[in-house]
Each structure stands twice: as structure tokens, then as C-alpha cells.
C-alpha positions in Angstrom: 86.6 90.6 116.3 87.7 87.2 117.2 84.6 85.4 115.7 85.4 86.6 112.2 87.4 84.3 110.5 87.6 86.1 106.8 86.2 89.0 105.1 86.5 89.2 101.1 84.8 91.2 98.5 82.8 89.5 95.6 81.8 91.2 92.2 77.9 91.3 91.1 76.6 88.2 90.1 76.4 88.0 86.0 74.4 86.0 83.6 77.3 85.1 81.5 78.3 81.9 80.3 81.7 82.4 78.8 83.3 79.4 80.5 80.9 76.0 79.4 82.8 75.4 76.6 86.6 75.1 78.3 85.1 74.0 81.5 83.2 70.9 80.0 85.7 70.1 77.8 89.1 70.6 79.7 88.5 72.7 82.9 91.7 74.6 81.6 91.0 78.1 80.6 90.3 78.6 76.7 91.4 75.1 76.2 88.7 73.3 74.0 90.1 69.8 73.1 87.0 68.8 71.7 86.7 71.7 69.3 90.1 71.6 68.3 89.9 67.7 67.3 87.1 68.9 64.9 84.1 67.6 67.5 81.7 70.5 67.2 78.3 68.9 67.1 78.2 69.1 63.3 75.5 66.9 61.7 73.9 66.4 65.1 70.6 67.9 66.3 70.1 68.5 70.3 67.0 68.2 71.9 66.2 71.0 74.8 63.5 70.1 77.1 62.8 73.3 79.1 61.1 76.6 79.3 61.2 77.4 75.5 63.6 79.4 73.6 64.0 83.0 72.2 64.6 81.9 68.5 65.7 84.9 67.2 68.4 85.5 70.0 71.9 86.2 68.4 72.9 82.5 69.3 70.1 81.1 67.6 68.4 83.6 65.1 67.2 84.7 62.7 64.7 81.6 62.4 61.7 81.2 60.5 58.1 80.5 62.2 58.2 77.6 60.2 59.8 75.8 62.8 56.7 76.0 64.9 54.9 73.7 62.3 57.5 71.3 60.9 61.1 70.3 60.7 63.1 73.0 58.8 66.8 72.0 58.3 67.4 75.2 56.3 67.2 76.8 59.6 70.9 78.0 60.6 70.1 76.7 64.3 66.5 75.8 65.4 65.1 72.9 63.0 62.2 72.3 65.1 60.1 74.0 68.1 57.6 71.7 69.4 55.1 74.0 71.4 52.6 71.1 72.2 53.0 71.6 75.9 54.2 75.2 75.8 53.3 78.5 74.4 56.3 79.4 71.6 57.5 81.9 73.9 60.4 82.2 76.6 60.2 84.5 79.7 62.7 87.1 79.7 66.2 85.6 80.7 64.7 82.4 80.4 66.1 79.2 81.4 65.6 77.3 78.0 67.4 79.9 76.1 70.6 79.8 78.5 70.5 75.9 78.3 70.3 75.8 74.8 73.2 78.1 74.5 75.6 76.3 76.7 74.7 73.3 74.5 74.8 74.5 70.9 74.5 78.5 70.8 76.7 80.1 68.5 76.9 83.8 67.0 76.3 83.5 63.4 80.0 83.9 61.8 82.2 84.5 64.7 84.4 82.6 67.4 82.6 83.8 70.4 83.9 82.7 73.7 80.3 82.0 74.7 79.6 79.8 72.0 78.2 76.2 73.2 80.0 73.1 73.9 78.5 71.6 70.5 78.4 75.1 68.6 77.7 73.3 65.2 74.8 71.3 66.2 71.1 72.3 65.4 68.5 72.4 67.9 64.9 70.8 68.6 63.1 72.6 71.4 60.3 70.9 73.6 58.7 74.0 74.9 57.1 72.7 78.3 56.3 76.1 79.8 52.9 78.1 79.4 53.8 81.9 80.5 55.3 82.3 84.1 53.6 79.4 85.1 54.8 76.0 85.9 56.5 73.5 83.4 54.3 70.3 82.0 56.2 67.6 81.2 55.3 65.2 78.6 55.9 61.7 79.2 58.8 59.9 77.4 56.9 58.3 74.7 55.8 61.9 73.7 59.3 63.4 73.6 60.9 60.4 71.7 58.0 60.8 69.2 58.7 64.5 69.0 62.5 63.7 68.6 62.0 61.0 65.7 58.8 62.3 64.1 60.7 63.4 60.9 61.9 62.0 57.3 65.1 63.5 57.9 67.7 63.5 60.3 66.3 63.0 64.0 67.7 64.1 67.1 69.4 61.7 68.9 70.6 63.9 72.0 68.3 65.5 74.7 68.8 67.7 77.6 66.3 68.3 80.2 67.4 70.0 83.3 64.6 70.1 85.2 63.8 68.3 88.4 61.2 66.6 90.6 60.9 66.6 94.6 60.9 62.7 93.9 63.3 59.9 95.1 66.7 60.0 93.7 65.7 57.4 90.6 62.1 57.8 90.1 60.0 55.3 87.5 60.5 58.5 84.8 64.0 58.3 84.6 64.4 54.4 84.8 61.9 54.5 82.1 64.0 57.1 80.0 67.0 54.6 80.6 64.9 51.7 79.8 63.6 53.3 76.2 67.3 53.9 75.5 68.8 50.9 76.1 66.1 48.9 74.3 66.1 51.2 71.2 69.5 51.8 70.5 
């Protein structure tokens, strides 16, 4: 038919994330120069502000329930799980688990292609989802307070991949930028 320009096949959609390490580090398949230079996230804590986390997923567990009440640096991955806005659970196939995995997930004792970019970092989770309902975004002060409310090493890196229907650079973004600029 003259209106058809091309036809192609496409495989089924998959929910794996085997490319995040090399795509973010080099855009060359299996090339991970940050990791090769020893930059693996060691001694860092990344805060993930999202729908929660499956704390016993093979990339994060095993994790003690102690992280729900206090900072616990003895844990393999998750050192604090702030559920003041959420419910301590992650919906099956949840967005928070995927984001945390891309950032710092690591299968215990193995080099796995799907390990996160900063695979040796630990995680501080701020759960902002109750059940399968909407997200309850805390204000910037609450986020920074949660990140730094420890006598040990605080989290200095945060990732929140939610969005709003507001203008391109709303007050909430401007506020985060100003707080970070003034504090650090």
C-alpha cells in the first residue's frame, strides 16, 4: 500500500534494567568507567523519595525491620526507611523499588549487570505513597530533616522522580535549590 512507509517487529516490553550502569556512565554497552575508576558509591547514602521499597528484594535485602524506627548502618543496603508519609510497603512492581535499584541496587556477593550505578552506596528511603493511592509529598524541610536526623553519616544525595502539573520551575524546585545552595 503506498501509504505504508515501513513495517517492523518489536519484542514484548520487559521490565528489566540491565543497561542503567553503562548508559549513564558511557553510553557504550558494558563500559562502566566510573566503576572502573573505583567510583561505586562506597561510603555514600542516597535518599530515594518515591512510592516505597521492597526492602527484601534481592538487590536490597535482607533488611531488618529496625530501619523503620532508626538509622541502622549495619544493614547491607537500606539504613533508614522513613514512612511518616507512606505505609512501609511497596506496590508490586513499584516505581520506588525500580528507582532505588537503578541508583544503588546490588545483588549480594555478585557482579550483576542489573546492579545500580552507585552499587556500593546505601539507601535512605522516604516512602510517600499509602497503598495504591496518590503520593503525599513532604515539604523540603521535612526531607532535609529526615536526611540529616542522625548522629552518623547523613544522606547527601537525593532522588525524587515524581512530577507535578505546574510550571517548569515551580517554587518547590526553587526552594530545594536555594536550601542546597545556602547549606552546602
